[in-house]
C-alpha positions, -999 to 999 in steps of 0.1 A, spaced: 0 0 0 14 34 -10 20 55 21 15 87 0 -18 98 -15 0 114 -45 33 125 -60 26 160 -47 22 148 -11 53 127 -14 73 157 -26 60 180 2 66 154 29 102 148 16 109 185 16 96 189 51 118 159 61 148 176 46 139 208 66 136 187 98 170 171 93 188 203 81 174 228 106 165 205 135 129 217 136 114 187 154 129 171 185 119 145 210 92 157 234 84 189 215 50 205 222 44 225 190 18 253 187 7 252 150 -3 287 140 -36 286 121 -46 316 99 -75 301 81 -55 300 48 -44 271 28 -8 272 39 -15 267 76 -40 239 69 -15 221 47 11 225 74 -11 210 101 -21 181 79 15 173 69 28 177 105 1 152 116 11 127 89 47 130 98 40 127 135 27 92 129 59 80 113 85 103 129 114 88 149 108 114 176 76 119 196 60 154 194 26 168 201 6 194 181 -16 222 194 -34 242 167 -41 278 178 -53 310 162 -53 347 170 -88 359 162 -92 396 153 -123 418 155 -126 423 118 -162 424 103 -176 394 85 -150 369 98 -166 334 105 -146 312 128 -169 282 127 -157 265 95 -121 268 107 -130 250 140 -147 223 119 -118 217 96 -92 215 124 -116 191 142 -117 170 110 -79 165 113 -84 153 149 -76 185 168 -92 212 189 -85 248 179 -73 270 207 -83 307 201 -70 340 214 -93 369 208 -77 403 202 -93 437 193 -68 442 164 -90 465 144 -96 487 175 -59 488 184 -49 497 148 -75 525 146 -61 540 178 -24 536 169 -22 528 132 -19 564 119 12 570 140 29 539 127 51 537 96 35 505 86 3 491 100 9 455 87 42 450 105 26 463 138 -3 440 133 21 411 127 40 419 159 7 420 178 -4 386 166 31 371 171 31 384 207 -3 367 212 10 334 198 39 336 224 13 340 251 -8 310 238 24 289 235 34 296 271 -1 289 284 -2 255 266 34 247 277 46 246 241 83 251 234 79 258 197 56 277 173 51 265 137 44 291 111 31 283 76 55 303 55 67 284 24 97 288 1 80 315 -21 72 336 11 109 334 21 122 344 -14 96 373 -17 104 386 18 141 386 10 135 407 -21 110 430 -3 135 437 24 163 443 -1 142 466 -24 121 485 1 142 484 33 178 482 19 183 452 42 195 416 35 171 398 57 154 364 52 131 342 73 148 315 93 134 280 95 143 278 132 151 306 156 147 317 192 117 340 196 120 375 210 107 364 243 135 339 245 111 312 258 100 295 226 115 287 192 98 296 159 99 270 132 88 270 95 83 234 84 73 245 48 104 265 43 116 243 14 82 238 -2 71 260 -31 37 276 -33 27 257 -65 31 224 -47 8 236 -19 -18 249 -44 -17 216 -62 -21 196 -30 -50 218 -19 -69 210 -51 -61 173 -47 -72 171 -11 -100 197 -13 -85 217 15 -105 248 23 -93 284 28 -111 311 48 -101 348 46 -87 363 78 -108 394 73 -79 418 73 -90 452 58 -54 457 45 -52 424 27 -56 439 -8 -29 465 0 -5 438 11 -12 418 -20 -5 447 -43 28 454 -27 39 418 -27 25 412 -62 51 436 -76 78 413 -63 59 382 -73 58 395 -109 96 403 -108 104 368 -95 80 352 -120 98 370 -149 132 358 -136 119 323 -131 109 322 -168 143 334 -180 162 312 -155 143 280 -148 162 272 -116 160 308 -103 138 302 -72 155 270 -62 189 287 -65 177 318 -45 164 295 -17 197 275 -17 218 307 -16 200 319 15 217 290 34 250 294 15 260 329 26 296 342 24 295 370 50 331 381 43 322 393 8 296 418 20 301 456 26 300 454 64 
């Protein structure tokens, strides 16, 4: 009996396995908070982590959790139901994000980064309350490449997204199991498995997409001209020669 449902699932699981081995993201006794956003990436991450848990050489436990904002029109029920269908209970942390942003947003250089810090801080609190030592985020390879280019173009900074690092509170580690998986693989798997996606309700979502889409278009053009472009960029981010930079 084939242990994979498709070639896509096999590819994703193997890439997560490489990430586990290379960056030591899963260890014996880990209690991992799996950050759920309602989007396809976090659902695929939870599904894959559960599949791997059953065959992994180390024992770890998963705790899906979500920071819920006060945005209009957001429905939490289908997210609860999908997480339940995977055999888990969704822990939620309600935060008046919209109210906080309306009070402080105008004085901030970027609302999105502030909101991200708010939600990340809430995840730290949930992790501590559940006695979790790690937080898993659903960023994939394309997210990492795009963030690298966004930081370079808009912030004049060479900054990526580490697959495993100590959080700001120095009490939990943040891991990215999908770091080596590309978005097209996730999208294909979502169709194969009929995995749902529910909008977070963020009023700035379209603005974020427009800014990131500019970089997506640039990367897409380079990918067409150089077929191994994205793979090579991802590899280069773990093959840094610091002595060659203007520091």
